[in-house]
C-alpha positions in Angstrom: -26.9 -67.8 13.1 -28.3 -65.2 10.6 -30.7 -66.3 8.0 -28.1 -65.6 5.2 -25.3 -67.5 6.9 -22.6 -66.1 9.2 -21.8 -62.4 9.0 -18.7 -61.3 7.2 -16.7 -59.5 10.0 -14.9 -57.4 7.4 -18.2 -56.0 6.1 -19.2 -55.3 9.7 -16.0 -53.3 10.3 -16.4 -51.5 7.0 -20.0 -50.6 7.8 -18.9 -49.2 11.2 -16.3 -47.1 9.4 -18.9 -45.8 6.9 -21.4 -45.0 9.6 -18.8 -43.3 11.8 -17.6 -41.2 8.9 -21.1 -40.1 7.9 -22.1 -39.4 11.5 -18.9 -37.4 12.1 -19.9 -35.1 9.3 -23.5 -34.7 10.5 -25.1 -36.7 7.7 -27.9 -39.2 7.4 -27.8 -42.1 4.9 -30.5 -44.2 3.3 -30.8 -47.9 3.8 -30.3 -48.5 0.0 -27.0 -46.5 0.1 -25.7 -48.7 2.9 -26.8 -51.8 1.1 -25.0 -50.7 -2.1 -21.8 -49.5 -0.3 -21.5 -52.7 1.8 -22.7 -55.0 -1.0 -25.6 -56.4 1.0 -28.9 -57.7 -0.1 -32.2 -56.4 1.3 -32.4 -59.1 4.0 -28.8 -58.6 5.3 -29.0 -54.8 6.0 -30.7 -55.1 9.3 -28.5 -58.0 10.5 -25.4 -56.0 9.6 -26.6 -52.8 11.2 -27.4 -54.8 14.4 -23.9 -56.3 14.4 -22.3 -52.9 13.8 -24.1 -51.2 16.6 -23.9 -54.0 19.3 -20.4 -53.0 20.6 -21.3 -49.3 20.6 -24.3 -49.9 22.7 -22.4 -52.2 25.1 -19.8 -49.4 25.5 -22.5 -46.9 26.2 -21.9 -44.9 23.0 -24.7 -43.3 21.0 -26.4 -45.6 18.5 -24.9 -44.5 15.1 -27.6 -46.5 13.3 -29.9 -43.5 14.1 -28.4 -41.9 11.0 -29.7 -44.7 8.7 -33.1 -43.7 7.3 -35.7 -44.8 4.7 -36.9 -42.7 1.8 -39.2 -40.8 4.1 -36.2 -39.7 6.2 -37.2 -41.9 9.1 -35.3 -44.8 10.8 -36.6 -48.3 10.3 -38.6 -50.3 12.9 -35.4 -52.2 13.8 -33.9 -49.0 15.2 -36.5 -48.9 18.1 -34.9 -51.1 20.7 -38.1 -51.7 22.7 -40.2 -53.0 19.7 -42.8 -50.3 20.3 -41.9 -48.2 17.2 -39.8 -45.1 16.9 -40.6 -42.1 19.2 -39.7 -39.0 17.1 -38.3 -37.2 20.2 -36.1 -40.1 21.2 -34.8 -40.5 17.6 -34.1 -36.8 17.2 -32.3 -36.8 20.6 -30.2 -39.8 19.6 -29.4 -38.4 16.2 -28.1 -35.2 17.8 -26.1 -37.3 20.3 -24.6 -39.4 17.5 -23.6 -36.4 15.4 -22.1 -34.6 18.4 -20.2 -37.7 19.6 -18.7 -38.6 16.2 -18.0 -35.0 15.3 -16.0 -34.8 18.5 -14.4 -38.2 17.9 -13.3 -36.9 14.5 -11.2 -34.3 16.2 -9.3 -36.7 18.5 -7.3 -33.9 20.1 -10.5 -32.4 21.5 -9.8 -32.1 25.2 -13.4 -32.0 26.5 -14.2 -35.1 24.5 -11.1 -36.9 25.8 -11.9 -35.9 29.4 -15.5 -37.1 29.0 -14.8 -40.4 27.2 -11.2 -41.3 28.4 -10.3 -44.2 26.1 -10.4 -43.3 22.4 -10.7 -46.6 20.4 -8.9 -46.7 17.0 -11.7 -48.9 15.6 -15.2 -47.4 15.7 -17.3 -49.2 18.2 -14.5 -50.9 20.2 
């Protein structure tokens, strides 16, 4: 169980929607903006981002948490899945993949996207 108690599933779903919307328009977002939008405290942000991304990664989708950056424009240490820190090339590649995937997802009638990804979930990350 997370240090701050159980996660609020409605906040996780809201966070997925926020991240998908921002990713689909090619943006990045600061951790503090996510914290304020989702009404999270400093300690909860990482836990909620992990919860929001887990079903995406399981489904083989790009990690939309790549769009969440600190004041220096860089993702936090939690973004690096291997614990070795963030490789700039890997992050840039994932950021491009996220923006492309969610931009295509935004236009659900995009035939190449539909052909490549078959099922189009109604809820981001499912």
